Structures are given as structure tokens and as C-alpha cells.
C-alpha positions as CSV (number, residue, x, y, z in Angstrom):
1,R,-8.9,-7.8,3.7
2,N,-6.6,-8.0,6.7
3,W,-5.7,-11.5,7.9
4,I,-3.8,-12.2,11.1
5,Q,-2.5,-15.6,12.0
6,A,-0.7,-16.5,15.2
7,T,0.4,-19.6,17.1
8,F,0.1,-19.7,20.9
9,T,1.8,-22.0,23.4
10,L,1.1,-22.4,27.2
11,N,3.4,-20.5,29.5
12,P,5.1,-23.0,31.9
13,A,5.8,-20.2,34.4
14,G,2.1,-19.9,35.1
15,P,-0.5,-17.2,34.6
16,L,0.2,-13.5,34.7
17,S,-1.3,-11.1,37.2
18,P,-3.2,-8.0,36.0
19,N,0.1,-6.0,36.0
20,N,1.7,-8.6,33.6
21,Q,3.9,-10.1,36.4
22,H,4.0,-13.7,37.1
23,D,1.9,-14.6,40.2
24,H,4.5,-16.3,42.4
25,N,1.9,-17.1,45.0
26,T,0.3,-19.6,42.7
27,C,3.6,-21.4,42.1
28,E,4.9,-21.3,45.7
29,G,5.5,-24.7,47.2
30,K,4.8,-26.4,43.8
31,D,8.3,-26.6,42.4
32,D,8.3,-30.4,42.1
33,K,4.9,-30.4,40.4
34,L,5.9,-27.6,38.1
35,A,9.1,-29.5,37.1
36,V,6.9,-32.5,36.2
37,D,4.4,-30.3,34.4
38,M,7.2,-28.6,32.4
39,S,8.7,-31.9,31.5
40,Q,5.3,-33.1,30.3
41,K,4.7,-29.9,28.4
42,K,8.1,-30.1,26.7
43,S,7.3,-33.6,25.6
44,E,3.9,-32.5,24.3
45,S,5.4,-29.5,22.5
46,E,7.8,-31.7,20.7
47,E,4.9,-33.6,19.3
48,I,3.1,-30.5,18.1
49,D,5.0,-29.2,15.1
50,L,2.9,-26.6,13.3
51,S,5.5,-25.7,10.7
52,V,4.3,-28.4,8.4
53,D,0.7,-27.2,8.6
54,F,1.7,-23.6,7.9
55,S,3.9,-24.8,5.0
56,N,0.9,-26.6,3.5
57,M,-1.3,-23.6,4.0
58,F,1.0,-21.4,2.0
59,G,2.2,-24.0,-0.4
60,T,1.9,-24.1,-4.2
61,S,-1.4,-26.0,-4.4
62,H,-4.2,-23.6,-4.7
63,Y,-7.1,-26.1,-5.1
64,L,-8.0,-24.8,-8.5
65,N,-9.8,-28.0,-9.2
66,E,-12.4,-26.7,-6.7
67,A,-12.3,-23.1,-8.1
68,Q,-15.5,-21.1,-8.0
69,I,-17.3,-19.4,-10.9
70,I,-18.4,-15.8,-10.4
71,R,-20.4,-13.7,-12.8
72,I,-19.2,-10.2,-13.7
73,K,-21.6,-7.9,-15.6
74,A,-20.7,-4.7,-17.3
75,K,-22.4,-2.7,-20.0
76,G,-22.6,-5.0,-23.0
77,H,-20.6,-7.8,-21.3
78,D,-21.5,-10.8,-19.2
79,F,-18.5,-12.9,-18.0
80,K,-18.3,-16.1,-16.1
81,I,-14.9,-16.0,-14.4
82,K,-13.2,-19.0,-12.9
83,M,-11.1,-18.1,-9.8
84,L,-9.7,-19.4,-6.6
85,A,-12.5,-20.4,-4.2
86,K,-13.0,-17.9,-1.4
87,E,-12.1,-20.2,1.4
88,Y,-8.5,-20.5,0.1
89,Q,-7.8,-16.9,-0.8
90,H,-6.4,-15.8,2.5
91,T,-3.6,-18.4,2.4
92,C,-2.8,-18.2,-1.3
93,K,0.6,-16.7,-2.3
94,S,-0.6,-15.6,-5.7
95,T,-2.7,-12.5,-5.7
96,G,-3.4,-13.0,-9.4
97,L,-5.7,-15.9,-8.7
98,M,-8.2,-13.6,-7.1
99,L,-10.5,-10.9,-8.5
100,W,-9.9,-7.5,-6.9
101,E,-12.4,-4.6,-6.5
102,S,-10.4,-2.2,-8.7
103,A,-10.4,-4.6,-11.6
104,Q,-14.2,-4.7,-11.5
105,F,-14.3,-0.9,-11.2
106,M,-12.0,-0.4,-14.2
107,C,-13.9,-3.0,-16.2
108,S,-17.1,-1.1,-15.7
109,L,-15.5,2.2,-16.7
110,L,-14.1,0.7,-19.9
111,A,-17.5,-0.8,-20.7
112,E,-19.2,2.5,-20.3
113,N,-16.4,4.5,-22.1
114,P,-15.0,2.4,-24.9
115,S,-13.3,5.6,-26.3
116,I,-10.6,5.2,-23.6
117,V,-9.1,2.4,-25.6
118,A,-10.8,2.7,-29.0
119,G,-8.4,1.9,-31.8
120,K,-5.4,1.8,-29.4
121,R,-2.6,-0.6,-28.7
122,V,-3.4,-1.6,-25.1
123,L,-1.3,-3.3,-22.5
124,E,-2.6,-4.5,-19.2
125,M,0.0,-5.1,-16.5
126,G,-0.6,-7.5,-13.6
127,C,-4.0,-8.5,-15.0
128,G,-4.1,-11.7,-13.0
129,S,-6.3,-14.7,-13.9
130,A,-9.6,-12.9,-14.5
131,G,-8.6,-10.5,-17.3
132,I,-11.9,-8.7,-17.3
133,C,-10.4,-5.3,-18.2
134,S,-8.5,-6.8,-21.1
135,M,-11.6,-8.6,-22.4
136,V,-13.7,-5.5,-22.3
137,A,-10.9,-3.5,-23.9
138,A,-10.7,-6.0,-26.8
139,S,-14.1,-5.0,-28.0
140,S,-12.9,-1.6,-29.1
141,A,-9.1,-1.6,-29.0
142,Q,-6.8,-2.3,-32.0
143,F,-5.4,-5.2,-29.9
144,V,-4.7,-6.0,-26.3
145,V,-1.7,-7.7,-24.6
146,A,-2.7,-9.1,-21.2
147,T,0.3,-9.8,-18.9
148,D,1.1,-11.1,-15.5
149,G,4.3,-12.4,-13.8
150,D,2.7,-15.5,-12.3
151,A,2.5,-18.6,-14.5
152,E,-0.5,-20.2,-12.7
153,S,-2.5,-17.0,-13.1
154,L,-1.7,-16.9,-16.8
155,D,-2.9,-20.5,-17.2
156,L,-6.2,-19.6,-15.6
157,L,-6.4,-16.4,-17.6
158,R,-6.2,-18.4,-20.9
159,Q,-9.1,-20.5,-19.7
160,N,-11.2,-17.5,-18.8
161,T,-10.6,-15.6,-22.1
162,S,-11.2,-18.7,-24.2
163,S,-14.5,-19.5,-22.4
164,N,-15.8,-15.9,-22.5
165,L,-14.8,-14.5,-25.9
166,D,-15.7,-15.4,-29.4
167,A,-13.0,-16.1,-32.0
168,E,-12.9,-12.6,-33.3
169,L,-12.2,-11.0,-29.9
170,L,-9.8,-13.8,-29.0
171,N,-7.7,-12.9,-32.0
172,R,-7.3,-9.4,-30.5
173,I,-5.8,-10.6,-27.2
174,S,-2.3,-11.9,-26.6
175,I,-1.4,-13.3,-23.2
176,R,2.2,-13.1,-22.2
177,K,4.4,-13.4,-19.1
178,L,5.7,-10.0,-17.9
179,F,7.8,-10.0,-14.8
180,W,8.4,-6.4,-14.0
181,G,12.0,-5.4,-14.5
182,D,12.9,-8.6,-16.5
183,E,14.6,-7.3,-19.7
184,D,13.8,-10.4,-21.7
185,D,10.1,-10.2,-20.8
186,V,10.0,-6.4,-21.5
187,K,11.6,-6.9,-24.9
188,A,9.3,-9.7,-25.9
189,V,6.1,-7.7,-24.9
190,R,7.3,-4.5,-26.6
191,E,7.7,-6.5,-29.9
192,L,4.0,-7.3,-29.7
193,S,3.1,-3.6,-29.8
194,G,3.6,-3.4,-33.5
195,D,7.1,-2.6,-34.9
196,G,8.2,-2.2,-31.3
197,A,6.5,1.2,-31.2
198,G,5.2,0.8,-27.7
199,F,1.6,0.9,-26.3
200,D,-0.8,3.8,-26.5
201,C,-2.6,2.9,-23.3
202,I,-1.3,0.9,-20.3
203,I,-3.8,-0.2,-17.6
204,G,-3.0,-1.5,-14.2
205,T,-5.5,-2.3,-11.4
206,D,-4.4,-2.9,-7.8
207,V,-0.7,-3.2,-8.9
208,T,0.6,-0.7,-6.4
209,Y,0.2,-2.6,-3.1
210,N,3.8,-3.8,-2.8
211,P,6.4,-1.2,-1.9
212,D,9.2,-3.3,-3.4
213,A,7.4,-3.6,-6.7
214,T,6.5,0.1,-7.2
215,L,9.7,1.2,-8.9
216,P,9.9,-1.9,-11.2
217,L,6.3,-1.3,-12.2
218,F,7.0,2.2,-13.4
219,K,10.3,1.3,-15.0
220,T,8.6,-1.5,-17.0
221,A,5.7,0.8,-18.0
222,R,8.2,3.4,-19.1
223,A,10.0,0.9,-21.3
224,L,6.7,-0.3,-22.9
225,I,4.7,2.9,-23.4
226,S,4.7,4.6,-26.8
227,D,7.0,7.6,-27.4
228,G,4.8,8.9,-30.2
229,G,1.6,10.7,-30.3
230,D,0.7,14.4,-30.5
231,A,-0.5,16.8,-27.9
232,G,-4.1,15.6,-28.3
233,S,-3.4,11.9,-28.0
234,K,-0.5,11.2,-25.8
235,A,0.1,7.7,-24.5
236,A,-1.4,7.1,-21.1
237,L,-0.8,5.0,-18.1
238,I,-4.0,4.4,-16.1
239,L,-3.8,3.1,-12.6
240,C,-6.8,2.1,-10.5
241,Y,-6.2,1.0,-7.0
242,I,-7.4,0.9,-3.4
243,Q,-4.6,2.3,-1.2
244,R,-3.0,-0.3,0.9
245,R,0.7,-0.5,1.9
246,V,2.0,2.2,-0.5
247,D,0.8,5.8,0.0
248,E,-0.1,8.0,-3.0
249,D,3.0,10.3,-2.5
250,S,5.3,7.3,-2.9
251,I,3.4,6.2,-6.0
252,L,3.6,9.6,-7.6
253,S,7.3,10.0,-6.7
254,A,8.2,6.7,-8.4
255,A,6.1,7.6,-11.4
256,E,7.8,11.0,-11.8
257,A,11.2,9.5,-11.5
258,Q,10.5,7.5,-14.6
259,G,9.2,10.4,-16.6
260,F,5.4,10.2,-15.9
261,W,3.5,13.2,-14.8
262,L,0.1,13.3,-13.2
263,V,-2.5,14.9,-15.5
264,D,-5.7,14.0,-13.7
265,K,-6.7,12.3,-10.4
266,W,-10.1,11.2,-9.0
267,I,-10.7,9.8,-5.6
268,N,-14.2,8.5,-5.0
269,G,-16.2,10.9,-2.9
270,V,-13.1,12.9,-1.8
271,H,-11.4,14.5,-4.8
272,E,-13.0,15.4,-8.1
273,S,-10.9,15.1,-11.2
274,N,-9.9,18.0,-13.5
275,G,-12.2,16.7,-16.3
276,I,-10.7,13.7,-18.0
277,I,-11.7,11.1,-15.5
278,S,-14.9,12.8,-14.4
279,S,-16.2,12.6,-17.9
280,W,-16.1,8.8,-17.7
281,F,-18.9,8.9,-15.1
282,R,-21.4,11.0,-17.0
283,G,-24.6,9.2,-17.7
284,N,-23.8,6.2,-15.6
285,D,-23.6,5.1,-12.0
286,V,-20.4,3.2,-12.0
287,C,-18.9,4.9,-8.9
288,G,-22.1,4.3,-6.9
289,A,-21.3,0.6,-6.5
290,F,-17.7,1.1,-5.3
291,R,-16.1,3.0,-2.4
292,N,-12.5,3.7,-1.4
293,V,-11.1,3.5,-4.9
294,T,-8.4,5.8,-6.0
295,L,-8.1,6.2,-9.8
296,S,-5.1,7.9,-11.2
297,I,-4.2,8.8,-14.8
298,L,-0.5,9.3,-15.7
299,Y,0.6,10.5,-19.1
300,F,4.1,9.9,-20.4
301,E,5.5,13.0,-22.0
302,V,8.3,12.6,-24.5
């Protein structure tokens, strides 16, 4: 979604001609009237202060009392997710209060391929308020830690998990604040991985859209991923995203700087994977419902 917002005011010097020059003929002999008009417009402009309106639009109130419920279906799962109503999404500061396409895509892949996370210690970074990937992963993972840096998103995430999961699955999910780059947050989350060993699988969906957050993302993932494992079961960082402000080369460069190397890549309809990711689509039609999704797998090598 691309949103453009602008404020326009009347030009007191009059209209522009086709060559973008002021038409002096229209103003000739009307200096007195123009002075009066400018005075009136100045008075009027002083009365119209849009700063308050824009401040309210992008304020902290997200009208969650009027949130909408959407239904998300994946193989063996049927979630009813509470999220920010659509009419407020374009002026909301917190991206975590919305459900992004890549999260739905990854949710479907995990549902079709539980072996991706089966028996593993799973961390989801930037999961937002929906948590659908974490909830699907909880069905087969050893345990899941769902994280986000936004407090309001985490509050709504707790509501969504408690209303969609039974007691057994709820016991497999921990919800924690994780602000990328915050040492206290990183330490607290790593302690949840079991003896501080780190996580076997880290998932992130649409977490690469902000250029300033790309490096903190990979630094945090590096600090939380497991250093153990053998050649056949190395810990993996799985990113699923639609390319926005950050190009793929920048993402891979930031990943490599933190010790990650690209093992496999799949771009819907453009680039087939080397085998790992393509195997996830056998016998299902997950990719048929989604377009423009770039799915990358990055393995950390000790």
C-alpha cells in the first residue's frame, strides 16, 4: 500500500499560466483588491490549523475498541484474528497492529510443512499482533517465543493467542518484548531458549522494510540463534517478505556481515529455489494465492 497525504493552500499571487508563470494580465490594475484579498486570506489561513488534525491522525489512539475480526484458514487451523480496522490502518504508526501478506504466506507454508519447525526451539521476530505463524508453529515445535517491540501489538497478540489456542498449545508459546538491538531484551529472550542455548529456527515476516532496522535485525538474530547443530540440522533464519524500501542486495549484505550465509532463495514466479524451499510447495497450492513474495532462507554457520 502506498499512501500519499498533502495539504494545499491557495496561491495569493493568482493562477499560473500553462508555462508555470504567473499570469500578470489577470492581476493588472487589481492591486488594491489583491491586497484586500491577501489580507482576508491571511486571516482565513490563521484560522485553519491542520497540525492538530494530522497529530490526531497519527496519534497513539488506534481505535482498537472498534477492531475488526478476520478469519485466517491454513491446513488444520482456523483462526479468528482481532486487528486494527481497515479504515485506520493508513494512519497508524504501529505496523504490528496489521496483518501483512507475508505472514499469511508463511503461516500457510508452516501448516503444510510442520517439519520446518518440528521439535525445534522457535523464535518469531516482529510477529505483530496476529501471531499466526507462531500459533501454527506451536502445533509441532518444542516451544515458540513470539516477540515484537511494540507494547500495544503485544497486548493484542496475547488476546489473539488466548482466544485461538487451547491450553496445551498456549503452554508452548511465550510472548515477550524484543526491541532489536536492546541488550536487556536480547538477554531475556535468549534465556527462554533453554539453558541460553539459542533458537534452532528464527522466523521473520515482512521485517525488512525499514532500512534503519535491517542491521539491528540481523545483529539481534545473530545473538539469539543457536550455535549448535550438525551439518544436517543447522539453525536457520527464515525471512519472508515483499520487497519494499530495502532491496535484496542490502538485506543479504547485512546478513553476511553478521555471519549468515544464503543457502536457498525462492522468488514467486521468478526464481526457483535450490531444493529446500521448493520442497515446501510439493503437493499443495500455497503459492497460487500469493504474488510478489520473496522468501529467503539464511543459515547461521558456526
